[in-house]
C-alpha positions in Angstrom: 12.3 49.2 163.6 16.4 48.6 164.7 19.2 49.0 162.3 20.0 46.2 160.5 23.4 47.5 159.6 25.6 46.0 162.6 29.3 45.3 162.0 28.7 43.5 157.7 28.4 47.3 156.5 32.0 46.9 155.9 31.4 43.7 154.7 31.4 42.0 151.4 28.2 40.1 152.9 25.8 43.8 153.5 23.4 44.1 151.6 21.4 47.7 151.8 18.9 46.4 154.7 19.9 49.5 157.2 17.6 51.9 157.8 20.3 54.2 158.4 22.0 53.4 155.0 18.6 53.4 152.9 17.7 57.0 155.0 21.2 58.0 153.2 20.4 57.0 150.0 17.4 59.5 149.6 19.7 62.7 150.2 22.5 61.2 148.1 19.1 60.7 145.8 18.1 63.9 146.6 21.7 65.9 146.5 22.3 64.6 143.2 19.2 64.9 141.1 19.3 68.3 142.3 23.6 68.8 141.1 22.3 67.0 138.1 19.7 70.4 137.1 22.1 72.4 137.9 25.3 71.2 136.3 23.4 70.9 132.5 22.0 74.1 132.7 25.3 75.4 133.5 27.1 72.9 131.4 25.3 74.3 128.3 25.4 78.2 129.7 29.1 77.9 129.8 29.5 75.4 126.8 31.3 72.9 128.3 31.7 68.8 127.1 33.2 68.6 131.1 30.1 69.6 132.9 27.4 68.0 130.6 29.6 64.7 131.2 30.2 65.5 134.5 25.9 66.5 134.5 25.5 62.8 133.7 27.1 61.4 136.4 25.2 62.7 138.7 22.0 61.7 136.2 23.1 58.7 136.0 23.9 58.4 140.4 20.8 59.5 140.9 18.5 56.8 139.4 21.0 54.6 140.2 20.2 55.1 144.2 16.8 55.0 143.1 17.0 50.9 141.1 19.2 50.2 144.6 16.6 51.3 146.6 14.2 49.7 145.2 15.7 45.6 145.2 17.1 46.0 148.3 15.9 43.2 150.6 14.8 40.8 147.9 16.9 38.0 146.1 20.3 37.7 145.2 19.6 37.4 141.8 17.0 39.9 141.9 20.1 42.5 143.7 22.6 41.4 141.0 20.3 41.9 137.8 20.0 45.4 139.3 23.5 46.2 139.7 24.3 44.6 136.3 22.1 46.7 134.2 23.7 49.6 136.3 27.2 48.6 134.3 25.8 48.6 131.4 24.4 51.9 131.5 27.6 52.9 132.9 28.9 51.0 130.0 26.7 53.0 127.3 26.7 56.3 129.4 30.5 56.3 128.6 30.8 55.6 125.1 27.9 58.7 124.7 30.5 61.5 126.4 33.5 59.4 123.5 30.6 60.8 120.8 30.2 64.2 122.1 33.5 64.3 123.3 34.3 63.7 119.3 31.7 65.3 117.9 32.8 68.5 120.6 36.8 68.5 118.8 35.3 68.4 115.3 33.0 71.2 116.3 35.3 73.2 118.0 34.9 76.8 120.5 35.8 77.6 123.5 34.2 76.6 126.6 33.6 79.5 129.8 36.3 78.8 132.3 34.7 80.5 135.5 31.5 78.8 135.0 32.8 75.8 134.9 35.4 76.3 137.3 32.6 77.1 139.8 29.7 74.8 139.5 32.6 72.3 139.4 33.9 74.0 143.1 29.8 73.0 143.4 29.7 69.6 142.9 32.7 68.8 144.6 31.1 70.0 147.3 27.8 68.0 147.1 30.0 65.1 146.8 32.6 65.0 149.1 28.9 65.0 151.1 27.4 62.0 149.6 31.2 60.4 150.0 31.7 60.9 152.9 27.9 59.8 153.7 28.6 56.3 152.6 32.1 56.3 153.3 31.2 53.7 155.8 29.2 51.9 153.6 32.0 51.4 150.7 31.5 47.9 150.0 28.8 45.0 150.4 27.7 43.2 147.3 27.3 44.5 143.5 24.3 46.4 144.7 26.1 48.5 147.2 29.4 48.8 145.6 28.2 50.6 142.3 26.5 53.3 145.3 30.1 54.1 146.7 31.8 53.6 142.7 29.2 56.4 141.5 30.1 58.7 144.5 33.5 58.1 144.1 33.7 58.6 140.4 32.2 62.0 141.1 34.2 63.4 143.2 37.3 62.6 141.2 35.0 63.9 138.4 35.0 67.3 139.7 38.4 67.8 140.8 38.9 66.7 137.1 36.2 69.9 136.3 37.9 71.8 138.2 41.4 71.1 136.6 39.8 71.6 132.8 38.6 75.1 134.0 41.8 76.3 135.0 43.5 74.7 132.1 41.2 76.2 129.9 41.3 79.6 131.3 45.5 79.6 131.1 45.6 77.8 127.9 42.3 79.2 126.2 42.0 76.5 124.2 40.0 73.9 124.8 41.4 70.9 124.6 41.6 70.7 129.1 38.1 70.0 129.3 37.8 68.1 125.9 40.5 66.3 127.8 38.9 66.3 131.1 36.2 64.9 128.7 38.3 61.8 127.8 39.1 60.6 131.3 35.5 60.9 133.0 34.2 58.6 130.6 37.3 56.2 131.5 36.2 56.3 134.9 32.3 55.7 133.4 34.0 53.0 131.7 36.0 51.6 134.7 33.6 51.4 137.2 31.2 50.4 134.3 33.6 46.8 134.4 34.2 46.4 137.5 30.9 46.3 138.6 29.2 43.8 135.8 32.3 41.9 136.7 30.4 41.3 140.4 27.6 41.3 139.3 27.3 38.5 136.3 29.7 36.4 139.6 26.9 37.2 142.2 24.3 36.2 139.2 25.4 33.0 138.8 25.3 32.0 142.0 22.3 33.4 142.7 20.5 30.5 140.3 
């Protein structure tokens, strides 16, 4: 079947009706699912809040991309409702990371910086592949835009985790790790607000 993307891939009207885009999403789903497993294990081994927070981001993105695939081709209202769910989930994840980080401040322990840096670099490579694959499709309806924002957030978060590892190594304290976890949570919340606003607007249009 012919690819239905055409010139609309880079426009606000793109709805994901592209065979190429769907194949890319499947690749990105696999990358994110694998990296969630790698980072959550490494996060516990290194006792790193930032790694655990970034692992949750991978998990959230895996679900986000899966939902995106399910609703491609559905009505505007259905796609917008899916995007709204993803936006609210990102907000909930941000609150969870904030709460977990505050707990870490009370029950503090120094994370293992070398593991943080190594896994952070591996995650950055994985996310850069996703970002490059999705770059052409960074605009579109709220369902499509949520995919791009999540991928971009991942790459930013990975750089932050690497910096946190360097900070922990240099300072000998867990505070760089905790600060980065707060930054990642803030990034989640910012994207949550953007996706939710666009989704609510599209839900009104789809009535």
